C-alpha positions as CSV (number, residue, x, y, z in Angstrom):
1,A,92.4,114.7,97.1
2,G,92.9,111.3,99.1
3,G,91.0,110.0,101.6
4,E,87.3,110.7,99.6
5,K,85.5,107.7,100.2
6,L,82.2,106.9,98.7
7,A,79.6,104.1,99.0
8,Y,76.7,103.0,96.8
9,E,73.9,100.6,96.3
10,V,73.3,99.5,93.5
11,R,69.5,98.0,92.5
12,A,68.0,96.5,89.3
13,I,64.4,96.9,88.8
14,G,64.3,98.2,92.1
15,I,65.9,94.7,93.7
16,L,68.9,95.2,95.8
17,G,71.2,93.7,93.7
18,G,75.0,94.6,95.5
19,Y,77.2,97.8,96.7
20,A,79.8,99.9,95.6
21,T,82.1,101.7,96.5
22,L,84.4,104.5,94.6
23,S,87.9,105.9,97.1
24,V,90.8,107.9,96.0
25,E,93.7,106.1,98.2
26,D,97.1,108.2,99.1
27,F,99.2,108.3,96.1
28,I,102.2,106.7,95.3
29,K,104.3,106.6,92.5
30,V,104.1,105.3,89.5
31,G,107.6,105.5,87.4
32,D,108.2,108.7,88.2
33,R,105.1,110.1,88.6
34,P,103.1,110.8,92.1
35,C,99.4,109.3,91.0
36,Y,96.2,108.9,93.5
37,P,94.8,105.2,92.4
38,L,91.4,105.1,92.1
39,V,89.7,102.3,93.3
40,A,86.0,101.2,92.5
41,R,84.7,98.3,94.0
42,A,81.6,96.0,93.6
43,K,80.2,93.2,95.1
44,S,76.9,91.3,94.5
45,A,74.6,90.9,98.0
46,F,72.3,88.7,98.9
47,P,70.5,86.9,97.7
48,F,71.3,87.8,94.1
49,S,75.3,86.5,95.2
50,T,73.9,83.0,96.0
51,F,73.5,82.8,92.1
52,Y,75.3,85.4,90.7
53,A,78.3,86.3,92.9
54,V,80.6,89.2,91.7
55,N,83.4,90.8,93.2
56,D,85.5,93.5,91.0
57,V,88.1,95.9,91.9
58,Q,89.5,98.3,89.4
59,T,92.1,100.7,89.7
60,S,93.3,103.3,88.2
61,Y,96.6,105.1,88.8
62,F,95.7,108.9,88.5
63,D,98.5,111.5,87.8
64,A,98.4,114.0,91.1
65,V,99.7,116.9,89.0
66,D,98.5,116.3,85.3
67,Y,95.6,114.4,85.9
68,L,95.7,111.5,83.4
69,T,96.1,107.8,84.2
70,W,99.5,105.9,83.7
71,K,98.0,102.6,84.5
72,F,95.2,100.5,84.8
73,E,94.4,97.7,86.3
74,N,91.4,95.4,87.2
75,D,90.5,91.6,88.7
76,V,86.9,90.7,87.7
77,H,85.0,87.5,89.5
78,E,81.7,87.5,87.8
79,G,79.9,83.9,88.3
80,N,82.2,81.7,86.5
81,Y,84.2,84.6,84.6
82,N,87.4,85.6,86.0
83,A,89.7,87.9,84.8
84,H,92.9,90.3,85.5
85,N,93.3,92.9,82.8
86,L,96.1,95.6,82.8
87,E,97.0,98.6,80.8
88,A,100.4,100.5,81.2
89,F,99.8,103.8,79.1
90,D,103.1,105.9,78.1
91,Q,101.5,109.4,77.5
92,I,104.3,110.9,76.4
93,K,104.9,108.4,72.7
94,H,101.3,107.6,73.0
95,R,101.5,103.9,73.4
96,L,99.2,101.3,75.0
97,V,100.2,98.5,76.7
98,R,97.9,96.0,77.3
99,R,97.4,92.3,79.1
100,H,95.0,89.6,79.9
101,N,95.3,87.3,81.9
102,Q,98.6,85.6,81.3
103,E,98.3,85.8,77.5
104,A,100.9,87.8,75.6
105,T,100.8,91.4,75.9
106,S,99.9,93.5,72.8
107,E,100.5,97.1,71.8
108,M,98.2,100.3,70.5
109,D,98.5,103.8,70.3
110,V,96.3,105.7,72.0
111,Q,94.9,109.5,71.8
112,P,97.3,112.5,73.8
113,F,96.0,113.0,77.2
114,T,94.0,109.9,76.8
115,Q,92.3,108.2,80.5
116,D,90.9,104.9,80.9
117,I,87.5,103.8,82.3
118,I,88.1,104.9,86.0
119,S,90.0,107.8,85.2
120,C,87.5,109.5,82.9
121,F,85.3,109.8,85.0
122,Y,87.4,111.4,88.0
123,Y,88.8,114.0,85.1
124,F,85.1,115.1,84.2
125,R,84.6,115.6,88.0
126,L,87.6,118.3,88.0
127,L,86.2,120.4,85.0
128,P,84.1,123.6,85.7
129,L,81.0,121.7,84.3
130,E,78.6,124.9,83.2
131,V,74.8,123.1,81.8
132,G,74.2,123.3,78.0
133,K,77.8,122.4,77.5
134,K,79.2,119.7,76.5
135,Y,82.4,118.1,77.5
136,L,85.0,115.6,75.3
137,I,87.7,113.1,77.4
138,P,89.7,110.9,75.0
139,T,89.5,107.3,77.0
140,S,91.0,103.6,75.8
141,S,89.4,100.5,77.8
142,G,89.2,97.3,76.2
143,G,91.8,97.7,73.4
144,K,89.3,100.8,71.6
145,N,89.8,104.3,71.5
146,Y,87.1,106.2,71.4
147,K,86.3,110.2,72.6
148,L,83.4,110.5,75.8
149,I,81.0,113.0,75.5
150,V,79.2,114.0,78.3
151,K,76.7,116.6,78.3
152,V,75.5,118.6,81.5
153,I,71.6,118.7,80.8
154,G,70.1,120.3,83.6
155,R,70.3,121.3,88.0
156,E,67.7,119.3,90.0
157,K,67.1,118.3,93.1
158,I,68.4,114.5,93.7
159,K,66.9,112.5,97.1
160,S,69.4,109.9,98.6
161,Q,69.8,108.2,102.2
162,A,73.1,110.2,102.2
163,G,70.5,113.0,101.7
164,T,69.0,115.4,99.4
165,F,71.6,117.2,96.6
166,D,71.8,120.5,94.8
167,C,72.6,118.4,91.2
168,L,74.3,119.0,88.1
169,H,71.9,116.5,85.5
170,A,74.9,114.9,82.9
171,K,74.6,112.5,80.0
172,P,77.6,110.6,78.9
173,F,77.9,109.6,74.8
174,V,80.3,107.3,73.2
175,K,81.8,108.4,69.8
176,Y,84.1,105.8,67.8
177,G,85.8,107.8,64.8
178,T,82.8,109.7,63.2
179,V,79.8,107.4,64.9
180,F,78.0,107.7,68.2
181,R,77.2,104.8,70.2
182,N,75.2,105.0,73.1
183,K,74.5,101.5,73.6
184,E,73.3,101.9,77.4
185,D,71.0,104.6,78.3
186,I,73.1,106.6,81.3
187,D,71.9,109.1,82.9
188,L,74.5,110.8,85.6
189,W,73.0,113.3,88.7
190,I,76.9,115.2,90.4
191,T,76.3,117.6,93.5
192,A,76.7,120.9,91.9
193,D,79.6,122.0,94.0
194,D,83.3,122.1,93.5
195,R,83.1,118.3,94.3
196,H,80.9,116.8,91.6
197,I,80.2,113.9,93.3
198,P,78.4,111.1,92.0
199,V,74.7,110.6,93.9
200,L,72.6,108.7,91.6
201,I,73.5,106.9,88.0
202,K,70.6,105.1,86.2
203,S,71.1,103.0,83.3
204,A,68.3,101.9,81.5
205,I,68.2,97.6,80.8
206,V,65.5,95.6,78.6
207,I,63.6,94.6,81.8
208,G,63.3,98.1,83.4
209,S,66.5,100.0,84.9
210,I,69.6,99.9,87.2
211,E,70.1,102.3,89.8
212,V,72.9,103.8,91.5
213,T,72.7,105.6,94.6
214,L,74.7,107.4,96.9
215,L,74.9,106.0,100.4
216,N,77.3,107.5,102.0
217,A,80.6,109.8,101.5
218,V,83.5,110.9,103.2
219,V,85.4,113.7,101.8
220,P,88.3,115.5,102.6
221,D,88.9,119.2,103.1
222,I,88.8,121.4,99.9
223,N,89.5,125.2,99.8
224,G,88.5,125.5,103.7
225,D,85.3,123.9,103.3
226,G,85.9,121.6,106.6
227,G,85.0,118.3,104.2
228,K,81.4,119.3,104.0
229,L,79.3,118.4,101.0
230,T,78.1,122.2,100.2
231,S,75.1,121.4,97.8
232,R,73.4,119.4,100.6
233,I,69.9,120.8,100.9
234,S,68.4,121.0,104.4
235,Q,65.3,119.4,105.0
């Protein structure tokens, strides 16, 4: 629901590199569809920002009724690289129109019920997740269609600055056609309640790992829970 705001710190090999936020903003119309803007922001922190500044904003327009994407756009500012990308989805004809900066648009087919790189994450959170099960989400990003497969592999207690939570441990994989590919070894821990809020994300890199950890969560009331994180464990 609109009003959810999640804040994270990002550490690379244990060093603070920046901050990120995920927010669900008040719904707007995209065409004739009511959509929630799902906004992901990332910004580098000092001193990392002095030699590699990052200021990225990615927005997915997520259908409030049918839970699929109608539009995705991002503004990327990373070091000396700047770009704006726009992807417009036709979920009826299963087509996607893409535009990079001021270049000519291109079109491609997409799978039915496809998601973008941001909406796939929110769609996954809406599923009735169970340990031991796999979930397949058709996704399109950067001009490529693939199947995002997420396996829920266990249940663990995870501690962050926002508290200690009962979490589900999930692992995403990417499947292009018949080929599985997992360039980045990613693990994800989400709260084991109806909200499925990401508490910790770990991604392996050559020299160590990147960790994204929950700092603060502002959540709206759902199912009469008063905006409480019911998976929080008392210390």
